[in-house]
C-alpha positions as CSV (number, residue, x, y, z in Angstrom):
1,M,0.6,42.2,-20.8
2,S,-0.3,42.2,-24.3
3,G,-2.1,45.6,-23.9
4,G,-5.2,44.6,-25.8
5,T,-8.2,46.7,-25.1
6,A,-11.1,44.7,-26.4
7,K,-13.7,44.0,-23.7
8,R,-15.2,40.8,-23.1
9,G,-18.3,39.8,-25.1
10,A,-19.7,36.7,-26.5
11,E,-16.4,34.8,-26.4
12,L,-17.2,32.5,-23.5
13,P,-20.9,31.6,-24.6
14,D,-19.7,31.0,-28.1
15,F,-16.9,28.7,-26.8
16,L,-19.3,26.6,-24.8
17,R,-21.6,26.4,-27.8
18,H,-18.7,25.2,-29.8
19,L,-18.0,22.4,-27.1
20,S,-21.7,21.4,-27.2
21,D,-22.7,21.7,-30.8
22,E,-19.4,21.1,-32.8
23,R,-17.4,18.8,-30.4
24,Q,-20.5,17.0,-29.1
25,L,-19.3,17.1,-25.5
26,S,-21.7,16.1,-22.7
27,A,-23.8,18.6,-20.8
28,N,-21.9,17.9,-17.6
29,T,-18.5,18.4,-19.4
30,V,-19.7,21.8,-20.9
31,V,-20.9,22.9,-17.5
32,A,-17.5,22.0,-15.9
33,Y,-15.6,24.1,-18.4
34,G,-18.0,27.0,-17.7
35,H,-17.3,26.7,-14.0
36,D,-13.5,26.6,-14.6
37,L,-13.6,29.6,-16.8
38,D,-15.9,31.5,-14.6
39,D,-13.2,31.0,-11.7
40,L,-10.7,32.4,-14.2
41,E,-12.8,35.5,-15.0
42,T,-13.3,36.1,-11.3
43,F,-9.5,35.8,-10.8
44,V,-8.6,38.1,-13.6
45,T,-11.0,40.9,-12.4
46,E,-9.5,40.8,-9.1
47,Y,-5.9,40.5,-10.2
48,L,-6.1,43.4,-12.7
49,G,-8.3,45.4,-10.3
50,R,-10.9,46.5,-13.0
51,S,-13.7,44.9,-14.7
52,D,-13.3,46.3,-18.3
53,W,-10.5,44.0,-19.3
54,G,-10.6,41.8,-22.4
55,W,-9.2,38.3,-23.0
56,S,-6.3,39.9,-24.9
57,D,-5.3,41.2,-21.6
58,V,-4.4,37.9,-20.2
59,D,-0.9,36.6,-20.8
60,R,1.1,33.6,-19.5
61,L,1.9,35.4,-16.1
62,V,-1.8,36.1,-15.5
63,I,-2.6,32.3,-16.1
64,R,0.2,31.2,-13.8
65,A,-1.0,33.6,-11.1
66,F,-4.5,32.0,-11.5
67,L,-3.1,28.5,-11.1
68,G,-1.3,29.7,-7.9
69,W,-4.6,31.2,-6.7
70,C,-6.4,28.0,-7.2
71,R,-3.7,26.0,-5.2
72,K,-3.9,28.5,-2.4
73,G,-7.6,28.2,-2.3
74,G,-7.2,24.6,-1.5
75,R,-7.6,23.0,-4.8
76,S,-5.8,19.7,-5.4
77,R,-3.2,19.5,-8.2
78,R,-5.5,17.3,-10.3
79,S,-8.2,19.9,-10.0
80,V,-5.8,22.7,-10.9
81,A,-4.4,20.6,-13.9
82,R,-8.2,20.2,-15.1
83,K,-8.6,24.0,-14.9
84,L,-5.5,24.7,-17.0
85,S,-6.9,22.2,-19.5
86,A,-10.0,24.1,-19.8
87,V,-8.1,27.5,-20.1
88,R,-5.9,26.0,-22.7
89,T,-8.9,24.8,-24.8
90,F,-10.6,28.2,-24.5
91,F,-7.5,30.2,-25.5
92,R,-6.8,27.9,-28.5
93,F,-10.4,28.4,-29.5
94,L,-10.0,32.2,-29.3
95,H,-6.7,32.3,-31.1
96,R,-7.9,30.0,-33.9
97,E,-11.1,32.2,-34.4
98,E,-8.8,35.1,-34.5
99,R,-10.3,36.8,-31.6
100,I,-6.8,37.1,-29.8
101,A,-3.4,37.6,-31.4
102,A,-1.6,34.8,-29.6
103,N,-2.4,31.8,-27.3
104,P,-1.0,32.7,-23.9
105,A,-1.8,29.4,-22.3
106,R,0.2,27.4,-24.7
107,A,3.6,27.6,-22.8
108,V,2.1,27.2,-19.3
109,R,3.0,23.9,-17.7
110,A,0.6,21.8,-15.7
111,P,1.4,21.2,-12.1
112,R,3.1,17.9,-11.3
113,S,0.5,15.3,-10.6
114,E,0.3,14.1,-6.9
115,K,1.5,10.6,-6.2
116,H,-1.3,8.9,-4.3
117,L,-0.1,5.7,-2.4
118,P,-2.3,2.7,-3.3
119,G,-4.8,1.8,-0.6
120,H,-4.1,-1.5,0.9
121,L,-4.7,-3.8,3.8
122,S,-2.4,-4.7,6.6
123,E,-1.4,-8.5,7.0
124,V,-3.7,-8.5,10.2
125,D,-6.6,-7.2,8.0
126,V,-5.9,-9.8,5.4
127,R,-6.0,-12.7,7.9
128,A,-9.3,-11.3,9.2
129,V,-10.8,-11.1,5.7
130,F,-9.7,-14.5,4.6
131,S,-10.8,-16.1,8.0
132,A,-14.3,-14.7,7.5
133,A,-14.5,-15.8,3.9
134,A,-13.2,-19.2,4.6
135,G,-15.9,-19.6,7.2
136,R,-18.5,-18.8,4.8
137,S,-17.1,-21.0,2.1
138,Q,-17.7,-24.0,4.4
139,E,-21.6,-23.6,3.7
140,N,-20.8,-24.8,0.1
141,T,-23.0,-22.2,-1.5
142,L,-22.1,-20.8,-5.0
143,S,-21.6,-17.2,-3.7
144,G,-19.6,-18.4,-0.6
145,A,-17.3,-20.7,-2.4
146,R,-16.8,-18.1,-5.2
147,D,-16.0,-15.1,-3.0
148,L,-13.1,-17.0,-1.6
149,V,-11.8,-17.9,-5.1
150,I,-12.1,-14.2,-5.8
151,L,-10.1,-13.1,-2.7
152,E,-7.4,-15.9,-3.2
153,L,-6.8,-14.8,-6.8
154,L,-6.8,-11.1,-6.4
155,Y,-4.6,-11.2,-3.3
156,G,-2.7,-14.5,-3.6
157,S,-1.7,-13.9,-7.4
158,G,-2.1,-10.1,-7.7
159,L,-4.5,-10.2,-10.5
160,R,-6.1,-7.1,-11.9
161,L,-10.0,-7.0,-11.6
162,S,-10.3,-7.1,-15.5
163,E,-7.9,-10.1,-15.6
164,L,-9.9,-12.1,-13.0
165,H,-13.2,-11.2,-14.7
166,A,-12.0,-12.6,-18.1
167,L,-10.3,-15.7,-16.6
168,D,-11.4,-19.1,-18.0
169,C,-11.0,-22.5,-16.2
170,N,-8.5,-23.7,-18.7
171,A,-6.1,-21.1,-17.7
172,I,-5.5,-22.4,-14.3
173,D,-3.1,-25.4,-13.7
174,T,-3.9,-26.5,-10.3
175,R,-1.2,-29.4,-10.4
176,R,1.5,-26.9,-11.2
177,R,-0.2,-24.1,-9.2
178,L,0.0,-21.5,-12.2
179,V,-2.5,-19.3,-13.8
180,R,-2.1,-17.9,-17.3
181,V,-3.6,-14.3,-17.5
182,R,-3.9,-11.7,-20.3
183,G,-3.1,-8.2,-19.1
184,K,-2.9,-4.8,-20.4
185,G,-2.1,-4.7,-24.1
186,D,-3.3,-8.3,-24.4
187,K,0.2,-9.3,-23.0
188,E,0.2,-12.9,-21.4
189,R,2.0,-13.7,-18.2
190,I,2.2,-16.7,-15.9
191,V,1.7,-16.1,-12.1
192,P,1.8,-18.6,-9.3
193,V,-1.5,-19.8,-7.3
194,T,-1.2,-20.3,-3.7
195,P,-2.1,-23.8,-2.2
196,S,-5.1,-22.2,-0.5
197,A,-6.3,-20.8,-3.8
198,V,-6.1,-24.4,-5.1
199,R,-8.2,-25.7,-2.2
200,A,-10.7,-22.8,-2.7
201,L,-10.9,-23.6,-6.5
202,E,-11.6,-27.3,-5.5
203,R,-14.3,-26.4,-3.3
204,Y,-15.9,-24.0,-5.7
205,E,-15.7,-26.4,-8.8
206,P,-18.7,-28.5,-7.9
207,R,-20.9,-25.4,-7.2
208,R,-19.8,-23.8,-10.4
209,D,-20.5,-27.1,-12.5
210,E,-24.1,-27.4,-11.0
211,V,-24.8,-23.8,-12.3
212,A,-23.2,-24.4,-15.6
213,R,-25.3,-27.6,-16.2
214,R,-28.5,-25.8,-15.4
215,A,-27.9,-22.8,-17.5
216,T,-29.0,-22.6,-21.1
217,R,-26.5,-20.2,-22.3
218,S,-23.4,-20.6,-20.0
219,P,-20.2,-18.9,-21.4
220,E,-18.0,-21.8,-22.3
221,G,-15.1,-22.1,-19.9
222,A,-15.8,-19.0,-17.7
223,L,-14.4,-19.5,-14.2
224,L,-16.6,-17.1,-12.3
225,L,-20.3,-17.6,-13.0
226,N,-23.3,-15.9,-11.6
227,R,-26.5,-17.8,-10.5
228,L,-27.8,-17.8,-13.9
229,G,-24.7,-19.4,-15.4
230,G,-23.4,-16.2,-17.1
231,R,-20.0,-14.8,-16.7
232,L,-19.8,-12.9,-13.4
233,S,-19.8,-9.1,-14.0
234,R,-16.8,-6.9,-12.9
235,R,-19.3,-4.8,-10.6
236,S,-20.4,-8.2,-9.0
237,I,-16.7,-9.0,-8.3
238,Q,-16.3,-5.5,-6.7
239,E,-19.5,-6.0,-4.6
240,A,-18.2,-9.5,-3.5
241,V,-15.0,-8.0,-2.2
242,R,-16.8,-5.2,-0.5
243,R,-19.1,-7.9,1.3
244,C,-16.1,-9.7,2.4
245,L,-14.5,-6.6,3.8
246,A,-17.8,-5.8,5.6
247,R,-17.9,-9.3,7.1
248,A,-14.5,-8.7,8.5
249,A,-15.6,-5.7,10.3
250,M,-13.6,-3.3,7.8
251,D,-14.9,0.0,6.7
252,A,-12.0,1.4,4.9
253,G,-13.5,2.2,1.7
254,L,-11.3,-0.2,-0.3
255,S,-12.1,-1.8,-3.6
256,A,-10.9,-5.1,-5.3
257,H,-7.9,-3.3,-6.5
258,A,-6.7,-2.9,-3.0
259,L,-6.0,-6.6,-2.7
260,R,-3.7,-6.4,-5.7
261,H,-2.0,-3.5,-4.0
262,S,-1.8,-5.5,-0.9
263,F,-0.1,-8.4,-2.7
264,A,2.6,-6.1,-4.1
265,T,3.1,-4.2,-0.8
266,H,3.3,-7.4,1.4
267,L,5.7,-9.0,-1.1
268,L,8.0,-5.9,-0.8
269,E,7.7,-5.6,2.9
270,N,8.9,-9.3,3.3
271,G,12.0,-8.9,1.1
272,A,10.8,-9.7,-2.4
273,D,12.9,-8.3,-5.4
274,L,11.4,-5.2,-7.2
275,L,11.9,-6.7,-10.5
276,A,10.2,-10.0,-9.5
277,V,7.3,-8.0,-8.2
278,K,7.2,-6.0,-11.5
279,E,6.9,-9.2,-13.5
280,L,4.3,-10.7,-11.3
281,L,2.1,-7.7,-11.6
282,G,2.5,-7.5,-15.4
283,H,3.9,-3.9,-15.2
284,V,5.5,-2.7,-18.3
285,S,7.7,-0.1,-16.5
286,L,9.5,-0.5,-13.3
287,T,8.6,2.9,-12.4
288,T,5.0,1.8,-11.9
289,T,5.9,-0.8,-9.5
290,R,8.2,1.6,-7.4
291,I,5.0,3.3,-6.0
292,Y,4.9,0.4,-3.7
293,T,8.2,1.1,-2.3
294,H,7.0,4.3,-1.0
295,T,4.4,2.4,1.0
296,T,7.1,0.1,2.5
297,R,9.5,3.1,3.1
298,E,6.8,4.8,5.2
299,R,6.4,1.6,7.3
300,L,10.2,1.3,7.8
301,L,10.3,5.0,8.9
302,R,7.4,4.5,11.4
303,V,9.0,1.5,12.9
304,Y,12.3,3.4,13.1
305,R,10.8,6.4,14.9
306,E,8.8,4.1,17.3
307,A,11.7,1.8,18.2
308,H,15.0,3.7,18.0
309,P,15.8,5.3,21.4
310,R,17.4,8.5,19.8
311,T,14.3,9.4,17.7
312,S,12.3,10.6,20.7
């Protein structure tokens, strides 16, 4: 340790005031920083076995021990990484203000982030969802016909929520069964549209046109309209997907993005080439697409364990 003897004083209150007044961070963020640094203070007191320590007594090894203590306490890697960020910002402030001789947090690495497999539906679940949505679309209401279009484009073409929200009618070529979308970084890509999506679009078109004709300020060309003729919001698209999942007796806490995840997972499970799936999803890096191979690998291992006579 650095051997400093200065006791703790106003450093922490001054730091929180700096976050609030000078950096203009939100009250919730400042409170979160305070909680994280309170945890550090509690740990260091326990670790050093005395209460009269100063911030200059905290070195790189103490901070690393603090991160380990957080992990043993059941904190996720993401939570630990957030605490380290708070500690780094605090010690950077102390060093800049010349309250400590060096910044001990500078060389401490954050824990590797956890890879969360994306939530997705099974093929059986997908069939149930589409069966319920198709039945409701037969009622020829705006919401019923529109909900089926939403499902068909999210799952059938793997669109992002933002891409579907921004989609205009002229971006879809129903004859060639293609849709032109603008993804992240304003990059354009062309993806296929399923025959069932074309049928859903044909059923939806008259309902959409009725609303567009009545609307006084309808967004020109927007595919998904609300009942007043405005472009359907992202939140409303999310709610439509949740409604469809609920009608299929599902309660998996899945969002609209789960349909895109299901699109990729089912393609790979059925033998699609990884590079092709990357292009369909509009990923810049193949590494992003590879997360779906973990899902399919888990399924293969499960099938192997259940089916092979030597695994029991």
